[in-house]
Structure formats: structure tokens, C-alpha cells
Jmol script that loads the backbone (N, CA, C; Angstrom):
load data "model"
ATOM      1  N   UNK A   1     147.239 147.756 197.158  1.00  0.00           N
ATOM      2  CA  UNK A   1     146.216 146.519 196.890  1.00  0.00           C
ATOM      3  C   UNK A   1     145.633 146.630 195.725  1.00  0.00           C
ATOM      4  N   UNK A   2     145.178 146.066 195.146  1.00  0.00           N
ATOM      5  CA  UNK A   2     144.502 146.205 193.832  1.00  0.00           C
ATOM      6  C   UNK A   2     143.073 146.861 193.991  1.00  0.00           C
ATOM      7  N   UNK A   3     143.002 147.379 192.673  1.00  0.00           N
ATOM      8  CA  UNK A   3     141.069 147.128 192.681  1.00  0.00           C
ATOM      9  C   UNK A   3     140.536 146.134 192.370  1.00  0.00           C
ATOM     10  N   UNK A   4     141.241 145.197 191.918  1.00  0.00           N
ATOM     11  CA  UNK A   4     140.754 143.871 191.622  1.00  0.00           C
ATOM     12  C   UNK A   4     140.492 143.084 192.856  1.00  0.00           C
ATOM     13  N   UNK A   5     141.407 143.215 193.546  1.00  0.00           N
ATOM     14  CA  UNK A   5     141.253 142.924 195.257  1.00  0.00           C
ATOM     15  C   UNK A   5     140.647 143.306 196.060  1.00  0.00           C
ATOM     16  N   UNK A   6     140.392 144.580 196.026  1.00  0.00           N
ATOM     17  CA  UNK A   6     139.633 145.168 197.002  1.00  0.00           C
ATOM     18  C   UNK A   6     137.980 145.340 195.855  1.00  0.00           C
ATOM     19  N   UNK A   7     137.962 145.124 195.171  1.00  0.00           N
ATOM     20  CA  UNK A   7     136.491 144.534 194.535  1.00  0.00           C
ATOM     21  C   UNK A   7     136.282 143.534 194.885  1.00  0.00           C
ATOM     22  N   UNK A   8     136.804 141.702 194.943  1.00  0.00           N
ATOM     23  CA  UNK A   8     137.011 140.732 195.146  1.00  0.00           C
ATOM     24  C   UNK A   8     136.348 140.947 196.754  1.00  0.00           C
ATOM     25  N   UNK A   9     137.177 141.350 197.660  1.00  0.00           N
ATOM     26  CA  UNK A   9     136.861 141.392 198.728  1.00  0.00           C
ATOM     27  C   UNK A   9     135.567 142.356 199.200  1.00  0.00           C
ATOM     28  N   UNK A  10     135.187 143.411 198.408  1.00  0.00           N
ATOM     29  CA  UNK A  10     133.520 143.649 199.125  1.00  0.00           C
ATOM     30  C   UNK A  10     132.566 142.656 198.238  1.00  0.00           C
ATOM     31  N   UNK A  11     132.898 142.217 197.287  1.00  0.00           N
ATOM     32  CA  UNK A  11     132.118 141.023 196.908  1.00  0.00           C
ATOM     33  C   UNK A  11     132.070 140.515 198.069  1.00  0.00           C
ATOM     34  N   UNK A  12     133.123 139.498 198.138  1.00  0.00           N
ATOM     35  CA  UNK A  12     132.855 138.584 199.099  1.00  0.00           C
ATOM     36  C   UNK A  12     132.210 139.260 200.605  1.00  0.00           C
ATOM     37  N   UNK A  13     132.516 140.016 201.068  1.00  0.00           N
ATOM     38  CA  UNK A  13     131.669 140.814 202.375  1.00  0.00           C
ATOM     39  C   UNK A  13     129.752 140.789 201.790  1.00  0.00           C
ATOM     40  N   UNK A  14     129.830 141.368 201.104  1.00  0.00           N
ATOM     41  CA  UNK A  14     128.546 141.276 200.652  1.00  0.00           C
ATOM     42  C   UNK A  14     127.889 140.129 200.747  1.00  0.00           C
ATOM     43  N   UNK A  15     128.299 138.971 199.770  1.00  0.00           N
ATOM     44  CA  UNK A  15     127.773 137.643 200.058  1.00  0.00           C
ATOM     45  C   UNK A  15     127.778 137.157 201.048  1.00  0.00           C
ATOM     46  N   UNK A  16     128.733 137.168 202.523  1.00  0.00           N
ATOM     47  CA  UNK A  16     129.108 137.054 203.782  1.00  0.00           C
ATOM     48  C   UNK A  16     127.414 137.662 204.871  1.00  0.00           C
ATOM     49  N   UNK A  17     127.053 138.504 203.819  1.00  0.00           N
ATOM     50  CA  UNK A  17     126.177 139.737 204.820  1.00  0.00           C
ATOM     51  C   UNK A  17     124.862 139.089 204.276  1.00  0.00           C
ATOM     52  N   UNK A  18     124.878 139.085 203.426  1.00  0.00           N
ATOM     53  CA  UNK A  18     123.516 138.166 202.304  1.00  0.00           C
ATOM     54  C   UNK A  18     123.525 137.044 202.651  1.00  0.00           C
ATOM     55  N   UNK A  19     124.377 135.860 202.954  1.00  0.00           N
ATOM     56  CA  UNK A  19     124.490 134.657 203.335  1.00  0.00           C
ATOM     57  C   UNK A  19     123.887 134.298 204.871  1.00  0.00           C
ATOM     58  N   UNK A  20     124.051 135.042 205.525  1.00  0.00           N
ATOM     59  CA  UNK A  20     123.876 135.337 206.947  1.00  0.00           C
ATOM     60  C   UNK A  20     122.369 135.814 207.060  1.00  0.00           C
ATOM     61  N   UNK A  21     122.170 136.516 206.699  1.00  0.00           N
ATOM     62  CA  UNK A  21     120.438 136.883 206.665  1.00  0.00           C
ATOM     63  C   UNK A  21     119.544 135.515 205.892  1.00  0.00           C
ATOM     64  N   UNK A  22     119.912 134.931 205.115  1.00  0.00           N
ATOM     65  CA  UNK A  22     119.295 134.493 204.488  1.00  0.00           C
ATOM     66  C   UNK A  22     119.477 132.674 205.323  1.00  0.00           C
ATOM     67  N   UNK A  23     120.502 132.543 206.003  1.00  0.00           N
ATOM     68  CA  UNK A  23     120.565 131.100 206.715  1.00  0.00           C
ATOM     69  C   UNK A  23     119.652 131.614 208.259  1.00  0.00           C
ATOM     70  N   UNK A  24     119.547 132.945 208.275  1.00  0.00           N
ATOM     71  CA  UNK A  24     119.051 132.878 209.602  1.00  0.00           C
ATOM     72  C   UNK A  24     117.443 133.066 209.414  1.00  0.00           C
ATOM     73  N   UNK A  25     116.648 133.247 208.461  1.00  0.00           N
ATOM     74  CA  UNK A  25     115.334 133.196 207.707  1.00  0.00           C
ATOM     75  C   UNK A  25     114.743 131.746 208.242  1.00  0.00           C
ATOM     76  N   UNK A  26     113.989 131.938 208.678  1.00  0.00           N
ATOM     77  CA  UNK A  26     113.073 130.599 209.238  1.00  0.00           C
ATOM     78  C   UNK A  26     111.979 130.526 208.134  1.00  0.00           C
ATOM     79  N   UNK A  27     111.609 129.288 208.008  1.00  0.00           N
ATOM     80  CA  UNK A  27     110.257 128.481 207.082  1.00  0.00           C
ATOM     81  C   UNK A  27     108.966 129.064 207.559  1.00  0.00           C
ATOM     82  N   UNK A  28     108.895 129.592 208.292  1.00  0.00           N
ATOM     83  CA  UNK A  28     107.686 130.338 208.202  1.00  0.00           C
ATOM     84  C   UNK A  28     106.419 130.567 207.242  1.00  0.00           C
ATOM     85  N   UNK A  29     107.429 131.032 205.797  1.00  0.00           N
ATOM     86  CA  UNK A  29     106.758 131.689 204.725  1.00  0.00           C
ATOM     87  C   UNK A  29     105.829 130.430 204.363  1.00  0.00           C
ATOM     88  N   UNK A  30     106.687 128.948 204.598  1.00  0.00           N
ATOM     89  CA  UNK A  30     106.072 127.938 203.685  1.00  0.00           C
ATOM     90  C   UNK A  30     105.479 127.010 204.893  1.00  0.00           C
ATOM     91  N   UNK A  31     105.530 127.309 205.729  1.00  0.00           N
ATOM     92  CA  UNK A  31     105.141 126.296 206.720  1.00  0.00           C
ATOM     93  C   UNK A  31     103.553 126.043 206.860  1.00  0.00           C
ATOM     94  N   UNK A  32     102.901 124.765 207.100  1.00  0.00           N
ATOM     95  CA  UNK A  32     101.436 124.747 206.854  1.00  0.00           C
ATOM     96  C   UNK A  32     100.815 124.845 208.164  1.00  0.00           C
ATOM     97  N   UNK A  33     100.128 125.281 208.656  1.00  0.00           N
ATOM     98  CA  UNK A  33      99.374 125.885 209.432  1.00  0.00           C
ATOM     99  C   UNK A  33      97.925 126.427 209.401  1.00  0.00           C
ATOM    100  N   UNK A  34      97.633 127.425 210.171  1.00  0.00           N
ATOM    101  CA  UNK A  34      96.011 128.019 210.334  1.00  0.00           C
ATOM    102  C   UNK A  34      96.322 129.180 209.074  1.00  0.00           C
ATOM    103  N   UNK A  35      95.185 128.736 207.789  1.00  0.00           N
ATOM    104  CA  UNK A  35      95.539 129.694 206.779  1.00  0.00           C
ATOM    105  C   UNK A  35      95.668 128.663 205.447  1.00  0.00           C
ATOM    106  N   UNK A  36      95.994 127.567 205.581  1.00  0.00           N
ATOM    107  CA  UNK A  36      96.481 126.650 204.505  1.00  0.00           C
ATOM    108  C   UNK A  36      95.465 126.147 203.992  1.00  0.00           C
ATOM    109  N   UNK A  37      95.668 126.850 202.194  1.00  0.00           N
ATOM    110  CA  UNK A  37      94.506 126.162 201.572  1.00  0.00           C
ATOM    111  C   UNK A  37      94.367 125.018 201.225  1.00  0.00           C
ATOM    112  N   UNK A  38      93.169 124.816 200.815  1.00  0.00           N
ATOM    113  CA  UNK A  38      93.132 123.147 200.587  1.00  0.00           C
ATOM    114  C   UNK A  38      93.326 122.967 199.083  1.00  0.00           C
ATOM    115  N   UNK A  39      93.939 121.451 198.955  1.00  0.00           N
ATOM    116  CA  UNK A  39      94.046 121.545 197.449  1.00  0.00           C
ATOM    117  C   UNK A  39      92.967 121.118 196.860  1.00  0.00           C
ATOM    118  N   UNK A  40      92.850 121.048 195.336  1.00  0.00           N
ATOM    119  CA  UNK A  40      91.922 121.037 194.766  1.00  0.00           C
ATOM    120  C   UNK A  40      92.009 119.126 194.323  1.00  0.00           C
ATOM    121  N   UNK A  41      90.541 118.731 194.389  1.00  0.00           N
ATOM    122  CA  UNK A  41      91.071 117.140 194.056  1.00  0.00           C
ATOM    123  C   UNK A  41      91.405 116.731 192.616  1.00  0.00           C
ATOM    124  N   UNK A  42      92.169 115.488 193.050  1.00  0.00           N
ATOM    125  CA  UNK A  42      92.633 114.958 191.710  1.00  0.00           C
ATOM    126  C   UNK A  42      94.003 115.449 191.506  1.00  0.00           C
ATOM    127  N   UNK A  43      94.329 115.405 190.135  1.00  0.00           N
ATOM    128  CA  UNK A  43      95.618 115.515 189.817  1.00  0.00           C
ATOM    129  C   UNK A  43      96.441 114.681 189.000  1.00  0.00           C
ATOM    130  N   UNK A  44      98.095 114.575 189.323  1.00  0.00           N
ATOM    131  CA  UNK A  44      98.397 113.365 188.802  1.00  0.00           C
ATOM    132  C   UNK A  44      99.412 112.764 189.270  1.00  0.00           C
ATOM    133  N   UNK A  45      99.651 111.665 189.136  1.00  0.00           N
ATOM    134  CA  UNK A  45     100.936 111.047 189.893  1.00  0.00           C
ATOM    135  C   UNK A  45     101.856 110.789 189.004  1.00  0.00           C
ATOM    136  N   UNK A  46     102.977 111.466 188.950  1.00  0.00           N
ATOM    137  CA  UNK A  46     104.123 111.327 188.121  1.00  0.00           C
ATOM    138  C   UNK A  46     104.817 110.200 188.421  1.00  0.00           C
ATOM    139  N   UNK A  47     104.564 109.981 189.394  1.00  0.00           N
ATOM    140  CA  UNK A  47     105.960 108.606 189.797  1.00  0.00           C
ATOM    141  C   UNK A  47     104.612 107.057 190.000  1.00  0.00           C
ATOM    142  N   UNK A  48     103.769 106.762 189.176  1.00  0.00           N
ATOM    143  CA  UNK A  48     103.010 106.100 189.197  1.00  0.00           C
ATOM    144  C   UNK A  48     101.966 106.195 190.396  1.00  0.00           C
ATOM    145  N   UNK A  49     100.785 104.453 190.184  1.00  0.00           N
ATOM    146  CA  UNK A  49      99.907 104.762 191.050  1.00  0.00           C
ATOM    147  C   UNK A  49     100.785 104.224 192.389  1.00  0.00           C
ATOM    148  N   UNK A  50      99.891 104.823 193.706  1.00  0.00           N
ATOM    149  CA  UNK A  50     100.029 104.219 195.058  1.00  0.00           C
ATOM    150  C   UNK A  50     101.597 105.527 195.312  1.00  0.00           C
ATOM    151  N   UNK A  51     101.735 106.508 194.820  1.00  0.00           N
ATOM    152  CA  UNK A  51     102.514 107.647 194.952  1.00  0.00           C
ATOM    153  C   UNK A  51     101.542 109.100 195.330  1.00  0.00           C
ATOM    154  N   UNK A  52     102.619 110.075 195.417  1.00  0.00           N
ATOM    155  CA  UNK A  52     101.658 110.849 195.805  1.00  0.00           C
ATOM    156  C   UNK A  52     100.897 111.947 194.441  1.00  0.00           C
ATOM    157  N   UNK A  53      99.855 112.213 195.001  1.00  0.00           N
ATOM    158  CA  UNK A  53      99.259 113.296 193.830  1.00  0.00           C
ATOM    159  C   UNK A  53      99.554 114.266 194.009  1.00  0.00           C
ATOM    160  N   UNK A  54     100.073 114.701 193.067  1.00  0.00           N
ATOM    161  CA  UNK A  54     100.499 116.289 192.902  1.00  0.00           C
ATOM    162  C   UNK A  54      99.352 116.905 192.251  1.00  0.00           C
ATOM    163  N   UNK A  55      98.467 117.993 192.878  1.00  0.00           N
ATOM    164  CA  UNK A  55      97.146 118.619 192.567  1.00  0.00           C
ATOM    165  C   UNK A  55      97.040 119.731 191.734  1.00  0.00           C
ATOM    166  N   UNK A  56      96.827 119.362 190.847  1.00  0.00           N
ATOM    167  CA  UNK A  56      97.312 120.198 189.658  1.00  0.00           C
ATOM    168  C   UNK A  56      97.200 119.685 188.156  1.00  0.00           C
ATOM    169  N   UNK A  57      96.728 120.293 187.520  1.00  0.00           N
ATOM    170  CA  UNK A  57      96.275 119.750 186.125  1.00  0.00           C
ATOM    171  C   UNK A  57      97.002 120.675 185.037  1.00  0.00           C
ATOM    172  N   UNK A  58      97.815 120.199 184.145  1.00  0.00           N
ATOM    173  CA  UNK A  58      97.698 120.653 182.568  1.00  0.00           C
ATOM    174  C   UNK A  58      97.302 121.976 182.488  1.00  0.00           C
ATOM    175  N   UNK A  59      97.997 123.172 181.918  1.00  0.00           N
ATOM    176  CA  UNK A  59      97.441 124.158 181.092  1.00  0.00           C
ATOM    177  C   UNK A  59      96.319 123.545 180.388  1.00  0.00           C
ATOM    178  N   UNK A  60      95.137 124.269 180.141  1.00  0.00           N
ATOM    179  CA  UNK A  60      94.561 124.030 178.989  1.00  0.00           C
ATOM    180  C   UNK A  60      93.524 122.157 179.434  1.00  0.00           C
ATOM    181  N   UNK A  61      93.845 121.749 180.945  1.00  0.00           N
ATOM    182  CA  UNK A  61      93.149 120.069 180.481  1.00  0.00           C
ATOM    183  C   UNK A  61      92.120 120.418 181.588  1.00  0.00           C
ATOM    184  N   UNK A  62      92.074 121.082 182.123  1.00  0.00           N
ATOM    185  CA  UNK A  62      91.342 120.993 183.905  1.00  0.00           C
ATOM    186  C   UNK A  62      91.715 122.345 184.233  1.00  0.00           C
ATOM    187  N   UNK A  63      90.875 122.223 185.905  1.00  0.00           N
ATOM    188  CA  UNK A  63      91.326 123.199 186.760  1.00  0.00           C
ATOM    189  C   UNK A  63      92.740 124.290 187.191  1.00  0.00           C
ATOM    190  N   UNK A  64      92.932 125.575 186.599  1.00  0.00           N
ATOM    191  CA  UNK A  64      93.898 126.269 186.708  1.00  0.00           C
ATOM    192  C   UNK A  64      94.281 126.575 188.118  1.00  0.00           C
ATOM    193  N   UNK A  65      93.693 126.499 189.171  1.00  0.00           N
ATOM    194  CA  UNK A  65      93.871 126.979 190.036  1.00  0.00           C
ATOM    195  C   UNK A  65      94.058 125.481 190.812  1.00  0.00           C
ATOM    196  N   UNK A  66      95.161 125.618 191.921  1.00  0.00           N
ATOM    197  CA  UNK A  66      95.356 124.330 192.548  1.00  0.00           C
ATOM    198  C   UNK A  66      94.892 124.526 194.089  1.00  0.00           C
ATOM    199  N   UNK A  67      94.277 125.613 194.418  1.00  0.00           N
ATOM    200  CA  UNK A  67      93.310 125.670 195.529  1.00  0.00           C
ATOM    201  C   UNK A  67      91.555 125.324 195.410  1.00  0.00           C
ATOM    202  N   UNK A  68      90.796 124.529 196.623  1.00  0.00           N
ATOM    203  CA  UNK A  68      89.478 124.370 196.392  1.00  0.00           C
ATOM    204  C   UNK A  68      88.834 125.901 197.073  1.00  0.00           C
ATOM    205  N   UNK A  69      87.530 125.819 196.837  1.00  0.00           N
ATOM    206  CA  UNK A  69      87.200 126.942 197.419  1.00  0.00           C
ATOM    207  C   UNK A  69      87.742 128.058 197.558  1.00  0.00           C
ATOM    208  N   UNK A  70      88.265 128.774 196.083  1.00  0.00           N
ATOM    209  CA  UNK A  70      89.002 129.890 195.707  1.00  0.00           C
ATOM    210  C   UNK A  70      88.028 130.389 195.030  1.00  0.00           C
ATOM    211  N   UNK A  71      87.935 132.083 195.073  1.00  0.00           N
ATOM    212  CA  UNK A  71      87.415 133.055 194.555  1.00  0.00           C
ATOM    213  C   UNK A  71      88.180 134.247 194.286  1.00  0.00           C
ATOM    214  N   UNK A  72      88.699 134.168 193.428  1.00  0.00           N
ATOM    215  CA  UNK A  72      90.021 135.295 192.891  1.00  0.00           C
ATOM    216  C   UNK A  72      90.302 135.194 191.067  1.00  0.00           C
ATOM    217  N   UNK A  73      91.327 135.433 190.627  1.00  0.00           N
ATOM    218  CA  UNK A  73      92.261 135.809 189.417  1.00  0.00           C
ATOM    219  C   UNK A  73      93.061 134.178 189.626  1.00  0.00           C
ATOM    220  N   UNK A  74      93.688 133.257 187.845  1.00  0.00           N
ATOM    221  CA  UNK A  74      94.564 132.496 188.402  1.00  0.00           C
ATOM    222  C   UNK A  74      95.038 133.146 186.989  1.00  0.00           C
ATOM    223  N   UNK A  75      96.183 132.978 187.237  1.00  0.00           N
ATOM    224  CA  UNK A  75      97.018 133.637 185.803  1.00  0.00           C
ATOM    225  C   UNK A  75      97.927 131.964 185.498  1.00  0.00           C
ATOM    226  N   UNK A  76      97.674 131.445 184.509  1.00  0.00           N
ATOM    227  CA  UNK A  76      98.493 130.725 183.635  1.00  0.00           C
ATOM    228  C   UNK A  76      99.494 130.237 182.689  1.00  0.00           C
ATOM    229  N   UNK A  77     100.496 130.754 182.694  1.00  0.00           N
ATOM    230  CA  UNK A  77     101.375 130.243 181.554  1.00  0.00           C
ATOM    231  C   UNK A  77     102.231 129.234 181.454  1.00  0.00           C
ATOM    232  N   UNK A  78     102.193 128.453 180.224  1.00  0.00           N
ATOM    233  CA  UNK A  78     103.117 127.485 179.557  1.00  0.00           C
ATOM    234  C   UNK A  78     104.091 128.078 178.593  1.00  0.00           C
ATOM    235  N   UNK A  79     105.252 127.770 178.923  1.00  0.00           N
ATOM    236  CA  UNK A  79     106.512 127.656 178.045  1.00  0.00           C
ATOM    237  C   UNK A  79     107.380 126.544 177.464  1.00  0.00           C
ATOM    238  N   UNK A  80     107.165 126.710 176.386  1.00  0.00           N
ATOM    239  CA  UNK A  80     108.508 125.246 175.720  1.00  0.00           C
ATOM    240  C   UNK A  80     109.351 125.971 175.324  1.00  0.00           C
ATOM    241  N   UNK A  81     110.616 125.069 175.312  1.00  0.00           N
ATOM    242  CA  UNK A  81     111.727 125.734 174.339  1.00  0.00           C
ATOM    243  C   UNK A  81     112.671 124.620 173.524  1.00  0.00           C
ATOM    244  N   UNK A  82     113.666 124.547 173.298  1.00  0.00           N
ATOM    245  CA  UNK A  82     114.895 123.991 173.111  1.00  0.00           C
ATOM    246  C   UNK A  82     116.362 124.516 174.048  1.00  0.00           C
ATOM    247  N   UNK A  83     117.246 123.852 173.838  1.00  0.00           N
ATOM    248  CA  UNK A  83     118.247 124.174 174.144  1.00  0.00           C
ATOM    249  C   UNK A  83     119.361 124.626 173.197  1.00  0.00           C
ATOM    250  N   UNK A  84     120.701 125.596 173.612  1.00  0.00           N
ATOM    251  CA  UNK A  84     121.312 125.997 172.660  1.00  0.00           C
ATOM    252  C   UNK A  84     122.755 125.208 172.942  1.00  0.00           C
ATOM    253  N   UNK A  85     123.247 125.495 171.939  1.00  0.00           N
ATOM    254  CA  UNK A  85     124.413 124.894 171.815  1.00  0.00           C
ATOM    255  C   UNK A  85     124.634 123.530 171.950  1.00  0.00           C
ATOM    256  N   UNK A  86     125.434 123.038 172.737  1.00  0.00           N
ATOM    257  CA  UNK A  86     125.903 121.447 172.702  1.00  0.00           C
ATOM    258  C   UNK A  86     124.243 120.752 173.080  1.00  0.00           C
ATOM    259  N   UNK A  87     123.369 121.651 174.100  1.00  0.00           N
ATOM    260  CA  UNK A  87     121.967 120.942 174.503  1.00  0.00           C
ATOM    261  C   UNK A  87     121.146 121.384 173.201  1.00  0.00           C
ATOM    262  N   UNK A  88     121.516 121.442 172.131  1.00  0.00           N
ATOM    263  CA  UNK A  88     120.493 121.994 171.041  1.00  0.00           C
ATOM    264  C   UNK A  88     119.121 121.238 170.832  1.00  0.00           C
ATOM    265  N   UNK A  89     119.500 119.790 171.525  1.00  0.00           N
ATOM    266  CA  UNK A  89     118.679 118.639 171.046  1.00  0.00           C
ATOM    267  C   UNK A  89     117.647 118.677 172.386  1.00  0.00           C
ATOM    268  N   UNK A  90     118.046 119.184 173.438  1.00  0.00           N
ATOM    269  CA  UNK A  90     117.371 118.633 174.810  1.00  0.00           C
ATOM    270  C   UNK A  90     116.107 119.649 174.672  1.00  0.00           C
ATOM    271  N   UNK A  91     115.033 119.230 175.016  1.00  0.00           N
ATOM    272  CA  UNK A  91     113.687 120.532 175.351  1.00  0.00           C
ATOM    273  C   UNK A  91     113.339 120.648 176.862  1.00  0.00           C
ATOM    274  N   UNK A  92     112.451 121.738 176.872  1.00  0.00           N
ATOM    275  CA  UNK A  92     111.929 121.981 178.318  1.00  0.00           C
ATOM    276  C   UNK A  92     110.583 122.773 178.156  1.00  0.00           C
ATOM    277  N   UNK A  93     110.220 122.655 179.299  1.00  0.00           N
ATOM    278  CA  UNK A  93     108.652 123.129 179.602  1.00  0.00           C
ATOM    279  C   UNK A  93     108.519 123.788 181.130  1.00  0.00           C
ATOM    280  N   UNK A  94     108.151 124.814 181.065  1.00  0.00           N
ATOM    281  CA  UNK A  94     107.783 124.909 182.412  1.00  0.00           C
ATOM    282  C   UNK A  94     106.371 125.837 182.478  1.00  0.00           C
ATOM    283  N   UNK A  95     105.896 125.381 183.722  1.00  0.00           N
ATOM    284  CA  UNK A  95     104.419 125.729 183.898  1.00  0.00           C
ATOM    285  C   UNK A  95     104.327 127.000 185.318  1.00  0.00           C
ATOM    286  N   UNK A  96     103.895 127.669 184.663  1.00  0.00           N
ATOM    287  CA  UNK A  96     103.966 129.124 185.576  1.00  0.00           C
ATOM    288  C   UNK A  96     102.737 129.527 186.222  1.00  0.00           C
ATOM    289  N   UNK A  97     102.131 129.551 187.410  1.00  0.00           N
ATOM    290  CA  UNK A  97     100.906 130.426 187.234  1.00  0.00           C
ATOM    291  C   UNK A  97     100.947 130.928 188.569  1.00  0.00           C
ATOM    292  N   UNK A  98     100.006 132.149 188.914  1.00  0.00           N
ATOM    293  CA  UNK A  98      99.896 132.468 189.606  1.00  0.00           C
ATOM    294  C   UNK A  98      98.296 133.091 190.398  1.00  0.00           C
ATOM    295  N   UNK A  99      97.985 132.901 191.833  1.00  0.00           N
ATOM    296  CA  UNK A  99      96.287 132.866 191.683  1.00  0.00           C
ATOM    297  C   UNK A  99      96.724 133.863 192.957  1.00  0.00           C
ATOM    298  N   UNK A 100      95.692 134.574 192.740  1.00  0.00           N
ATOM    299  CA  UNK A 100      95.320 135.668 193.955  1.00  0.00           C
ATOM    300  C   UNK A 100      93.595 135.843 194.103  1.00  0.00           C
ATOM    301  N   UNK A 101      93.240 136.073 195.267  1.00  0.00           N
ATOM    302  CA  UNK A 101      91.923 136.097 196.011  1.00  0.00           C
ATOM    303  C   UNK A 101      91.721 135.090 197.111  1.00  0.00           C
ATOM    304  N   UNK A 102      90.571 135.707 197.435  1.00  0.00           N
ATOM    305  CA  UNK A 102      89.992 134.627 198.960  1.00  0.00           C
ATOM    306  C   UNK A 102      89.755 133.537 198.782  1.00  0.00           C
ATOM    307  N   UNK A 103      90.285 132.766 199.645  1.00  0.00           N
ATOM    308  CA  UNK A 103      89.769 131.370 200.316  1.00  0.00           C
ATOM    309  C   UNK A 103      89.247 130.554 200.816  1.00  0.00           C
ATOM    310  N   UNK A 104      88.997 129.192 200.986  1.00  0.00           N
ATOM    311  CA  UNK A 104      88.452 128.921 202.870  1.00  0.00           C
ATOM    312  C   UNK A 104      89.593 127.829 202.949  1.00  0.00           C
ATOM    313  N   UNK A 105      90.233 128.126 204.301  1.00  0.00           N
ATOM    314  CA  UNK A 105      91.342 127.484 204.182  1.00  0.00           C
ATOM    315  C   UNK A 105      90.950 126.557 205.144  1.00  0.00           C
ATOM    316  N   UNK A 106      91.913 124.888 205.187  1.00  0.00           N
ATOM    317  CA  UNK A 106      91.917 123.826 206.285  1.00  0.00           C
ATOM    318  C   UNK A 106      90.775 123.971 207.241  1.00  0.00           C
ATOM    319  N   UNK A 107      91.055 124.993 207.815  1.00  0.00           N
ATOM    320  CA  UNK A 107      90.494 125.507 209.393  1.00  0.00           C
ATOM    321  C   UNK A 107      89.047 125.866 209.276  1.00  0.00           C
ATOM    322  N   UNK A 108      88.516 126.601 207.898  1.00  0.00           N
ATOM    323  CA  UNK A 108      87.297 126.852 207.688  1.00  0.00           C
ATOM    324  C   UNK A 108      87.103 128.092 207.522  1.00  0.00           C
ATOM    325  N   UNK A 109      88.433 128.853 208.102  1.00  0.00           N
ATOM    326  CA  UNK A 109      88.475 130.389 207.952  1.00  0.00           C
ATOM    327  C   UNK A 109      88.514 131.080 206.839  1.00  0.00           C
ATOM    328  N   UNK A 110      88.203 132.015 206.646  1.00  0.00           N
ATOM    329  CA  UNK A 110      88.217 132.693 205.041  1.00  0.00           C
ATOM    330  C   UNK A 110      89.774 133.460 205.242  1.00  0.00           C
ATOM    331  N   UNK A 111      90.561 133.629 204.315  1.00  0.00           N
ATOM    332  CA  UNK A 111      91.756 134.235 204.056  1.00  0.00           C
ATOM    333  C   UNK A 111      91.704 134.917 202.310  1.00  0.00           C
ATOM    334  N   UNK A 112      92.412 136.017 202.223  1.00  0.00           N
ATOM    335  CA  UNK A 112      93.132 136.664 200.839  1.00  0.00           C
ATOM    336  C   UNK A 112      94.737 136.349 201.058  1.00  0.00           C
ATOM    337  N   UNK A 113      94.846 136.111 200.178  1.00  0.00           N
ATOM    338  CA  UNK A 113      96.366 135.861 199.638  1.00  0.00           C
ATOM    339  C   UNK A 113      96.594 135.757 198.089  1.00  0.00           C
ATOM    340  N   UNK A 114      97.940 135.671 197.976  1.00  0.00           N
ATOM    341  CA  UNK A 114      98.373 135.667 196.541  1.00  0.00           C
ATOM    342  C   UNK A 114      99.434 134.527 196.424  1.00  0.00           C
ATOM    343  N   UNK A 115      99.346 133.608 195.402  1.00  0.00           N
ATOM    344  CA  UNK A 115      99.819 132.418 195.367  1.00  0.00           C
ATOM    345  C   UNK A 115     100.856 132.153 194.214  1.00  0.00           C
ATOM    346  N   UNK A 116     101.894 131.419 194.275  1.00  0.00           N
ATOM    347  CA  UNK A 116     102.734 131.255 192.912  1.00  0.00           C
ATOM    348  C   UNK A 116     103.281 129.934 193.002  1.00  0.00           C
ATOM    349  N   UNK A 117     103.410 129.383 191.475  1.00  0.00           N
ATOM    350  CA  UNK A 117     103.385 127.893 191.334  1.00  0.00           C
ATOM    351  C   UNK A 117     104.393 127.920 190.106  1.00  0.00           C
ATOM    352  N   UNK A 118     105.640 127.181 190.089  1.00  0.00           N
ATOM    353  CA  UNK A 118     106.441 127.425 189.156  1.00  0.00           C
ATOM    354  C   UNK A 118     107.060 125.208 188.889  1.00  0.00           C
TER     355      UNK A 118
END
end "model"
wireframe off; spacefill off
backbone 0.3
color backbone group
């Protein structure tokens, strides 16, 4: 057996083990339930009137947090750029945020947590 075939087999085995762990993971971390934060009022509707409201404001245009009744630290970064090579005429924009602190949940209880937003 060649070194290339051995390494390829080991790589496929590692991918299989990791894939099985990811496939068996439940959605508990993203589930809405007790402790779910209340979103800020307002936001924007990118798909027009009558569509879902995204409870977030652009960097520097309003509230940096996306959580109502929040007491903590909010970090906001907006990064813009252009593509490279054949995509040099394309632009991109990324809004990254994190929030860490105490909030009042939908059920009225107080929680401490850290959230990320991309």
C-alpha cells in the first residue's frame, strides 16, 4: 500500500467519525424555549412590506444589540471588500456582532449568555 493511499484512507476515516458526531448532534443549542431572548423592536424588511422583519439595524445606524432588556457588552464590526481574480468586480459586506451579558428572557427570567451574529 502506498503512502498516498494510506493517508487518503486515514482522512476518509476521520471524516466519517466527525460526520457521525455532527449528524447525531441535536438542535438544542439553536432551539427556542425557556431563556429565549426578546428581539429589539423594529429592524428592516429586506424582502419588502408584509415580509419577515429582521430585528437588527446596520452598524452605526441604531441599536447595536439585537436583544431587548439587555445589560452587557456589544461588539460590532462591518467589513467590506472586493473579490479577487475573475470576481474582482464583485463586492462583499459582512456584519459581525457579539453580545455578552444579562438579559430578560421571553418568560421573564434573567439569564447570562453570549451570542454571536454573522
